[in-house]
N, C-alpha and C positions, 0 to 999 in steps of 0.2 A: 503494499499500499504507499502510495506517495502522500507524504505530509507537506503541505504548502503553509508557509509563512504568510501572515497577513499582508497582503498587497502584492503578493507574487503570484505567479501562474505557472502551469507546467511548462509553457513555452519559454518564459524567462529562465526557468531552472535549467531546461535544455541548453540554453544559450551559453551558459556558464560550463559547459562541458569541454571536452577535448576539441581544438579547433580542427577544421578540415584539413587534411594533408596537401589538399589543392592550393592552399594558401602559399604565397612566396613568403620565405623567410631569408635572413642573410646567410643562414646556413645551408639551404637546400638549392640555392640558385647562383648562376653567374650572370654578369651583364656583358653584352656584346655590342660594340658600336663600330658600324661598318660605313667607310667611305663618307665622312662627314667632312668633305673637302671643298674648297671654293668652286672648282670646275663644276662639280656635281650640284652645288647649290644654286649657280646660276640659272639652271634650267627649271628648278622648282616652281611649279605654279599651283599646287594644290592646297598650299597655305602660306600665310605670311612668313617670309624668311627670317625677319628678325625674331618672330616668335618661335620659329623652328629652332634657332640657336640659343634662345633663351631655354626652351624645353630640353634639348640634348644636353645642355650644360647642367641643368638642374638633375637630370638622370645620372650624369657622371659624378656629381657632387653627392647624390644618393649613394652611389657605390662606394665613394670615398669614406662617407659618414659611417657606414656600416660594414666597412671592410669587406665588401662583397668582390670576389675574384671577377677581375675586368679583362677583356681581350680587346684591344684597338687594332683595327685594320685599315689600311688605305689601298687605292688602286692606282698604280702609275704616277706616284707622289712627284718624282722628280722630272719625268718627261711629259706629263699632260695635266694631271688633276690638282696639283699643288698640295701643300702640306695639311695634316690635321687641323681643324678649327683650332685657333690658340686658345680659346676658352676652354676646350677639352684638354689640350696639352698641359695647361696650367694646372689643372686637378691632378694629373699624372705626369710630373715633370722628369721622372726617371724612367718612364715606360717608352720604348721605341716602338711605334706600331709596325705591325707586319705589313709590309708592301707586297702587293701581288701584281699579277697580269690578268688573272682570271675575273671576270664579272661575277661568277658564283665562288665567293671565297671557300665554299665547301670542297673545291676542288683544288685548292692550295694546300699542300701538305703541311706547311709550317702551321698554318691556320687552324687545320684541324687537330694537330698535335696540341696547340696551345688550349683549344677548347677542352680536349680531352683530360689535359693536365689539371683543369679546375676541379675535376672530380664530380662535377654537379651534373644532374640530369634535366634540371629545369633551366632553360636558357631564355634570358630577357634580351631581347634583339631590337636594334633600332638601326636603320640604314637609309642611305641615298642611293639610288632611287628605290622606292617602295616597289615598284613593278619589275625591278631587274635585280638589284644588289641585296634586296630584303627577300623577295619571295623565292629565289633560287637556293639560298642557304637554308631557309626555314623549310621547304619542302624536303630537302635533302636530310637535315637534322631529324625531322619528324620521321623520315622512313628509316633512320638508324636508331630510332627509340627514344629520341629526347622529348620532352615536353616543352613546347615553345610559347612563350609569350611575345607578341609583337606590340611594341610601343608606338602606336599610331600617331602621336602628335609630336614624336621626335623622329619621324620618318616623313619623307615627302616625294611625290611624283612630278612628272612633268606636266601632268594636267590632273584636276581632281578626279576625273573619270578614271584616269590610269591608276591612281592611288586607290580608289574606291574599289575597283575591279580586282587590283591585287590582293587587298585586304579580303574581299570575300573569297577569293581563290584559296588563300591561306586558313580561313577560318573553315572552309569546306574540308579542307585537308586536316584539321584537327588543331590548328592554331589558336592561341587565346588572345583577343585584342585587349589591351590595356593602355593607361596613359602614364606619364611619368610620375605625376603627383599620385596616382593610385599605387604605383610601386613604392613610392616613398613612405605612404601612410601604412601600406601592407606591411612594410618591414618594421615601422616603429609599433604599430598595433595597440600598443597601451601607454597613454600619457604618463603613466606612473613609472616608466622605464627612464630614469633621470640621465643615465649614462648617455643618451642621446637626444634628449629633449631640447636641450637648448641649441644644439645643432642643427635639428630638423626644424625649429620654429626661426631660426636665422635663415635658413635656406628657402623656406616659404616666403618670409618677409622679402627676401632678394629676387625669388623667381617665380614665386606662387601667385602673382597678380592680385587679383580682388581679395583671394584668401589672405594673403600677407597684409594687404590694406586693414582687413578686419583685426588681424592680431596685433597690428600697431594700434589700432583704435582701442582695443581691450586694455592693452598695456597702458595707454595715455589716460584713459578713463577711470580704470580700476587700480592702476599702480603696476609696478613690475612684479608683484606678487601674484597677478591674474595667471592662472595656470589651468589648462584642462585636466590636469594630473591633481588638482585639488590642494597642493603645497607648493610653498614658495620656491622659485627657481632662480 
């Protein structure tokens, strides 16, 4: 027999049980950033490119905050596409991106080795362009047994239709669409986790748009002690 406390329900009690293994954690996933380079960004028309840069930088900083294994890769850096966005490279100053000639990064041996070395089966991937350099490794990884999460707002296509059709194709193949902020908050999960609280809220204030504005408002109106975790930070 289930005994309920006043003001609770069976649904509420169930919600406090073990979380779904489908959820992303810093311990079960790796982040992969593919071809965020000037030449690739020039042709992106599926979203605002300033917003794209903001979002992929937020995703990179998410990986840094939670110490998530991260693979960086570029295509034809020296001969055509240019270097990795400096905003990303500044997050990982000591990491040299794996440069390739292949459009499908999964056909590059060094890239695949780096992914396997993370030891993670959940891959969080963002790329330029969505319809080429994201869709091909995503389909390849799924066929090799990986669970793939595509960060749609940190990826871009040459048209909105190209981006949308590629996302549909990947979802039909089994990929899960997410956004960079969703990844950040899924990693944090509990505001009482003080070890990452300040870094997460600082990141949101810097890259989270209106959400960050709301945090600044709460701090200014309620004081710096204002916290979703219920204790001063």
